[in-house]
N, C-alpha and C positions, 0 to 999 in steps of 0.2 A: 504494500500500500504506500502510496506516495506521501511525502511529508505534507503536501498541501491538503490531501484528504484527511489526514490526522488532525490538521488544524481546524477542520470543519466538524469532523465526527466527535472529537473529544468535547468541545464546548457545547455541542447540541446535546450530547449524552448527559453532561453535568447539569445543564439547564433543565432538562426533563426530570432528572433525578431530584433536583432541589425544589422545583415548583410543582412536583407531583401532589395533587390535592389529597391523595390517600394518606400522605404523611400528616396532613393537617386535620382531616376529619375521620381518618381510618376507613375501613371498608363499609361502615354504616355509621350514621350519626349516633353519638352516645345518647343524645336526648330522645331519639326515636326508639332505641332498643329497650325492651322490657326490663324491669327491675324486680328482684325478688322482694316479696312482701313478708317474708319469714326467714328465719335462720335456724340453726341447730337447736337453740334454746326452745323455739316454738315446737320443733319436732319432739323434743324431750318432754314438753308440757303435754303433748298428746299421749305419749307413753305413760306419763303420770296419771292422766285422766283414765286410761285403760285400767291402771292399777287401782285407782280409787273408785271405779264404778262398781255397782252391784254385780254379783255374779250373773253371767248371761245364762238364761234358761232356754233350753231347747229340747225337742223330743227326737228320738231316733227309733223308728218302728213304734212299739208300745212303751218304750222306756223313756223316762224323763230324767234330764241331766241339768246340772249347772256347771259352768266353767268359770273359774276365778283366776285372774292373771296377776303375776308378780314379775314384772319385766324391768330391765335396765339396759343402758347402753353397753354393748359388748366391749370388753376390754381390748386393748391393742395387742399386737402379736408378742410384745415383750411381757405380757401379764398372763397369769394362769387363769384359764377359763374352763378348766375341766370340771369344776363344781361351782354351783351357784352360791354366791354369798350376797345377802341383802346388805345394803349400806347401813351404817349406824343411823339412828333416827335424827340425830343432831348434826350429822356430817354435812358439809356443804359439797355439792357436786361440782367437780371441775369439768368445765365444758371444753373438750378438745376440739381441734379443727375437724370439720366434717368434709366429706368428699361429695362433689356433685358430678354426675355422669351425664354426658351429652350423647345421646344415641341418634344416629342419622337414619331416617327412614325415607326412602325416595328422595325428593328434593327438599323436604321440610325437616327441621330438627325438632325432636321431642326432648324437652329438658326434664331431667329426672334428678331429684335430690334423694340420696340414700343414707340411712342411718342403721348400722348393724345393731341388733339387740340380742339379748339372751335372757333366760329366766325360767320360771316355773309356771305351768298351767295345772291347776288343781281341778280335777274332774270328779264330781259327786253324782251318784245315781240317787234319785229321789224315789223312795218306796213308800207308798201310802199304807198307813196303818201298821207299820212295822219298823224294825231297826234299819236305818240306812247303812248300806255297806261302807266299809272304810274308803276314804277318797283315794283316787288314783292320781299319782303325781307324774307329770310329763316334764322332763327337762328339755327345753326347746331353744333353738337358735333361729334367727331369721333376720328380716330386713323390713324397715319402714321406708316406703317409697312415696314421694310426693311428686306428682306429675304437674309440670307447669310452674308458674311463678307465684302462686298462692296456695293456701292449704285446702282448697276446695276438692281436691282429688287425691286422697291418700289411701294407700293400702298397706296393711301389715300382714306379712306372710311368715308363718312360723312352722317349724317342723322339728321332729326328733328323727330317729332312724326310720320310723314307719308311719308316723302320723303327720297329717297336714292340717293346719288351721289357718284360715284367712279371715281378716276383718277389713272393713272399708269405712272410710270417713269422707263425708261430703262437706263438712264444715270446719275440720281441723280441731274440733273440741270433743267429739264423741265418736264412737265406732259402733258398727253393727257387724255381728258375726255372719259371714257368708258361706264359709265351708268349715266343717269339722269332720274330716275324713280319717277315722281311726278304726283299724281292724278290730279293736276290742269291742266296738259297738255293733259288730256283725254287719250284715248286708245293709242294714238301715243307716250305717254310718255315712254313706254318701247321699242319703236322701233325708235331710233333716228339716224340721220345721221349727219355727221360733215361737216362744211364749212371750207375748207382750208383757212388759212390767206393769 
């Protein structure tokens, strides 16, 4: 390439590089991009609401059950999570940084915020006119996922080695049980109906 061409190409390149509007406003205006209306603390409040709620009553076949939840944020990889330990009542929770995952589907992005949880689900069978059997304790792990930029679409999926439990929230403050698939409930475990409080 001749020296004369270099004298034209280099200044044009640097001019385009310096005045590129993408460096000023980015790939999209920050003012027009959506903002999250919640953070990790809000997701933890939803977990606290699940813990504080009355046991969820449901039927499977002819049997009546209640499920009570005791969940907390799953510890990091450097902590032991082989057994569930409830935090002391007066201990302050340390909120660690959370992860947000962005999944691309076709040409649109679906924004998902995820919070790993662990804990215990206590399942009790309700027997009319007799002694209720001892409660069954399930040690579960799972993920609270919030789809979008606010808490209007949250799902909490829990499982142990064989059981699957799913809860949904449309307001970020309360949940509804949608799936309780446990082999111990028999064939009716996948066909549950809910008892309104």
